N, C-alpha and C positions, 0 to 999 in steps of 0.2 A: 361536659358532662353528656350532652347529647350524643356525641361522637362515641363516649366511653360505654353509654348505655347500647348504642347500636353495636358496639363490639362485642359486649358481653352478655347481652338479653339470651342468645341462643343457649348459653351455656346456665344462665339463672332458670330459664324456663324447664330446660331437661332435667336441672339437679332437683326443681320443685316437683316435677311429673316423676321422676324416680323416688322421690320421697314418698309422694303419695300413692304410687304401686306397692311400695314396700310396707306402708302403713296398712294398706288394704290386703295385702298378702298375708301379712303376719295376723291381722285380725281374723280372715279366714281361716287360716290354719289353726288357730287357737281356738275358735268358737264354733266351727262347723264341725259337728259329729259325724255327718254322712260324708264318707270319702268321694264319692261322686259328685255330691254338692260342692264341696270344698274345691275338686279339680276343674268342675264347671265353671266357679267363679273364678280361680287363677288364669285359667285359659281367656276368660272374657277380660279380666284386668289387665293383662299381659298383651293380649292381640288387638284389642279396641282402645288404643289410647284415649285417655280423658273419658270417653262416653262410658268404658268399662268400669271406671273408678266411680262415676256420676251414679251408673246403675246400681253398683255394689251399695252405695251410701244408703241409696232410697230404698231398694228393695232386700239387699242381703244383710243388712244388721237387724236382728231380732228384737225391737224396741218393745214389742209387746212383753217380753220377759222382764225388761227392765222396769216398765210400768208397774206390771204386775208385782215385784218384788218390792218397790216403792210402797205400794199402797198395803201390801201384806204388813210391813214393818209398822205400819199405823193401825194396825186391827189387833184387837184383844181376842186371842183365838179361845174358843171353849175348851173347858178341861174334859178330857177322856179319861174313862177309867175302862180298862181292858178286862175281858172275862177271861175266865180258865178254859184252855182249848177242849172242845168238845171231842165227842167220838167220830164225827163225821169229817170227811175230807183229809188231805195230805198234811200233817204237820209243818212239813217243809213247804208246802204251798202257803199256809197261813205266814209262816215265819217271812217267806219271800216278798209276800203282798205287804205286810207289814213293814218291811225295810224300804221299800220302793214308795209306799205311800205315806210314812210315818204316822199312820192311824191304827189304832188297835181295832180287833174285831168287837162289835157291839151284840149283847147277845139279848135274849126277850123280846125279838121283834115279830111283828106279823106282816108278810108280804103276800100280797092276793093278786094272781093274775087277773086282767081284765081283757078277755081274749078277743074283743072285737071294739069298733068306734063307737057302737050302739051302747055297749058295756060302760064303756070308758067314759065317755062324755056325758052320759047319765048321771054316773056318779060323779064326776068332776064337777058338773053344774050344779048338781045337789050340795055339794061340799062349799062351793062359793057362796051359795044362797044361805047356807048355815053358818058362814064367817062371822065372828064377832070383833075381832081385833086387827088381824092382817090377812092380806091374799098377797103372795109372790107368785108371779108367773114368768117363766122364761120358756120360749119356745123358738125355733128355726122359722119355720112356716105358720103365719097366721092368716088364713084366707079370708078374704073380703066376700064371704057368701054365706048361705044360710047358716052353715056351723058357726062360722066367725061371729055373725052377727049375735046367736044366742050367747057365745061368750061374753060379747060386747056387753049386752045386756044384764048379764048375771053380775059383770064386774062394775057398771053403772050403778046399779042397785046397791051394791056392797058400799061404794063410796059416799052413797047418798045416806046408807045407815051409819056413817062415821067410821067405817073399816077403813084402815090404812092400806092402800092397794098400791102395787108396784109391778108394771109389766116390762118386760124386756123382750125384745123381738130382733133378731139379726136384721141387719139392713138388706142383704141380698134375699133372704127367706120373706121378709115383708113385700119384696116385689114379685112374688108369684100371682098376686092379684093386682089389677088395676082397676080403679084407682088402689092404693095401699091402704090396709086397716086400720094403719097409724091414725090417719084424719079423722077416722069415726071415732076412735077410742078417745083422742083429744078433744073432740067435740062433746063427748059423752062425760067429759070431767075426769076422765082415768089417767092417772099419771103413767106415761108410757116413755120408754126411751129405745133409741135404735142401737144395737152393737155394732161399732166399728163401721161408720158410714162410709161408703165405697163409691168409686168413680166407674167400678165395673159395669159390663151392659147389664140392661135389666133381664133380672131371671137367669143369671150366668151360672149354670149348672154345675161348672168345674171351679167355681171360686175357692179360694183357701183362706185360712186366717178366719172362718166363720164360726159363730158360736152355733153349735149343731145340739146342744144340750136342751132335753124337754123336762121341767120342772114344775110341778104346782105345789106351792105350800099353803095350808090352811092354819092361820093361828099359830104357827110353829110346831104344831103338835101333830099334825097328819100332813102327808104328802103322797103326791103321784110323780113316777117317772116312767121312762121306758122309750121307745122309739117313734111313738106317735105324734105326728104334728097336728095343727088345729085346722082341719079342712074338710070338705064335704066329701072327698075321696073316700076317706076311712068309714064313713057312714052309709049303710045301705038306705036308710030311711029316706035320704036325699037323693036317692036313684042317680048316682054320678056316672059319667061318662067313661071314666077309667078307674073301676072300684079298686080299692087298696086294702089288703087285708094286713092286719097288725096286731099287736098284744103289748098293752099297757100294764102297769102296776100301782097297787095301792101299796102305801108304806104307813106303819104305825110303830112306834117303839124308838129306842134310843139311837139307832143307826140315823135318824133323821138330824141328828146333829150334824152327820155330814153333808147331808143334802143342804141344811140351812146355811153352812159355812160357804159351800160353793155359790149358792144364789146371791148371798151378801157381798162375795167378792166380785161375782161378775156385775152385780149393779152398782157397787162402789167404782168398779172399772169403768163402767160406762158412762156414770153421771158424777163421780165424786162424792155422792152421799153416802155416808156410812149408816147402815141398818142398826140399831140397837135397842136394847129394852125389853120388857117381858111380852111385848106385842108380837116380837119375832123371835126372841129367844127364851121360851118359858121351858122350865123344868120337865124332862121327858120321863114317863112312866113304862114300866113293863107292858108288853102287849101281846106277847106270843114267845113260842119257843124258837124261832129262827135266830141263827147269829148271822151276822151281815156285816159289810163294810163299804162304804161309799168309796169310789175311785175316780178322781178328778184326773183329766189329762188333757193336753193341749200344747201349742207352741210356746208356753210359758213355763214349762215343764223341764227341770233341771234334767230328769231321768226319763228315759222312754216309759213311762210307767206301764201304760197298757200294754205294749209290746211284751216288756217284761213278765206282765201278769199272764198273758196268753201263753209265752213260751214254758213259763213254771207250770201252767195248767196242763198243757199237752205232755211236758216231761214226765209229771206226776201222775198221769192216766196209767191204770193197771188193766182195764177192760174196753173202754169206750170213749170215743170223744166225738160229739155230736154237735154240729154247728148249722145255724139256720141264719142268712143274713142275705140281704137284697144284692149287695155288691161284693164279690168275692175276688179280690186281685191284691192279695197280701203280698209283702215284700220275700225276698228269697229265703230269708232265716227262718219266716214262720212256715212258708211252704215244705222247707226241706223239713222242719220238724214234724210237721205232719205224716210226711213221707215216710221219715224214720220210724214215727210211732206205727204206721200201718206195717212197716216192713219187722216190727217186732211182735206182731200180732194183735195189736190193738184195733178194735173196729173203729175205723174213722169214715163219718158218714159227712157230708157237706151238703145242705139243701139250700138250692139257689131258685129264682124264677127263670121259667122257659122264656118267657117273654119281659126283657128288661126296658124300664123306661130310659137307660142310658145306653144307647147302642156301643159307644166306644168302651165301656166298662165290660159288656157283655163280650164284645169281640176280644178284648183283653184276657177275660177269664178263658175263653175257649182257646187262646194262645198258650196259656200256661199251666192248665189242668191235667196235660197229658201226662206229666211228670208224676202226680199225685195218683192218679189212676193206674199208672204202670206200677206203682209202688204197693198197690193193693187198697188204695182208698177208694171210696164210693162217693160220687156225684150224683145227686137227685135234681131233676128239673121239674118244677111243680108248675101247673097249668094256671092260668088265671082263676080269681083274681090276683092281680100283682102283690107278692108277699113281701111286706116291708118288715116283718118281724126279725128282731136280733136277738138271738140266742146261743150261749154256749152251755153244752151240759156234759159233764164229766165224771163217768162210773157212777152215775145215779146218786152221787153224794155231794156233789158241787156244781154250781151253776153261775152264769154271768149274764145280768141282764141290763138294759141300758141304752144308749143312743148310738154305740159305735158300731161301724161298719167293718170288715176286713178289707180296708184300702188305705192308701198311703194317707188321704186327708185325715180320716179318723184316727190313724195310729200317729201321725205327726204334725198334720198341718190345720187341724180344726181343734174347737174345744168340745169335749165330751164328757158325759157322766154316766157312769156304769156302777152298778152294785154287785158284789160277790155274796154270795149265799151259801151257808152249810145247813141245809134243813131238807131231810129225808122225803117230808111230805110235799114241800114245793117242788123240789127237783123231780121226784115220781111223777107230778103232775105234768111237769115241764117235759120230762122224757117222753110221757104218753102223748103229749101233743106233738112233738118231734115225729114220733112214730106214726101218727095220722096223717102229717104230711108227706113222710117218705112213702105211706101207702098210696098216697094220691099221685106221687112223681112217678117220674120215668128215668130209670136209671141211664147215665151217659157212659159210654164204653169207648175203650180205645179203638175199636174197630170202627165205629160211628166218625170219631174224631179222623182217623185215617182216610175214611171214604170221602171227605168233603172235598170239593172241587179246589184245585191249586190255587186259584184266586183267592177263595175264602180263606184258606190257610195261610197266605202271604198276606191276606188283609188283617189277620188276628194276630200275626207274627208282628207285624208292625204296631198294631195297637199295643201289643204287649210291651213295647219299648217304652210307653208312656206310664207304664204301672206307677213309677215312682212319683206322679204327679196327677193321678186320678183319684 
């Protein structure tokens, strides 16, 4: 028997290895939507024996999507009632977003900008103080600083009043302070969970598969969302060393059903607890005249929901597309769509910080915006404070607000939540905000890009190659 094994074991192991390679290859071909990602994994699987298969099994299979699907099967979704299409925005865009999100537009909402940390935090803390039944908070960064302590105090007081409180903090985001605020929350008796605990280095800025959403729900009938984390940098009253400008939003009305569903799914994903009952899901009443729809996206998304929404918005533009984002390194299809829009006479304006907190992202942006500028798009660099605002405004009729940046992590690799709005008053207010930012900024020209030192251009070109992972 031993002699037989010695004679045939090379054939047995080779057959097993080929079978494993074949399985991994078939899985990558069937499940990787991005051709570059699929080819990269195939190369690793076949060129690095055994290790390539192990790496693919550990990192290449999207277990997040599988877990999310399983949890959603156990959840009883809310019933939604569509509203008739209004006069604002493109009917085609409404249909496209409805198809990819499987959610209708909700009418009779009020969405109000809170254009600074001082405004947003004051109103959010007051809302927590007035909560009677439930508080749900989800954030990427929750600082262990003066601002974070104010929120911990408000949440602790809510728990003592008998309010059901749930706090979800991304694991990487929780490490932006040391020690983490999670310990302080637990000591205060606040139910808190970390989203997807990770072994990645502390405060790793380029981490993927993170919960980048920012949601606050009060009694299930009032909410806040946008791009603002909880930290001193956003609040000028704390005199931060690195001030951050941002815009958050207060939301009231039926569209909160979308916000509630996303928070409940994330909490169940992280903890296994299913939120239910009137404390979390009360009836929603009309609150204003805005039509809106929540757009959840992430690595558990069967469709590229956010990317398709942005492509649809750009394609539907008749006059202007205005984008404010801290990180502008979109994939080639989106960049081409913006260039095509500029070539057909649409005013395309992209507003980004002149001084970025992520140098690699800024270098990559400088390495790829030349094509957009060459096609007639305009890129504006705004001075400090660092502008973390995330807005898209199309034709003064449609806007997108929320947590997503124009980079691969927001479009494919992280969990994001945004809201599309059809409301002339809100869109007009945001368009005026963008115009103010442009007036403060400096236009980046093709001549300036070409005048840069050769070493800088090479640096930016190499950084551009990393855009699928930034």
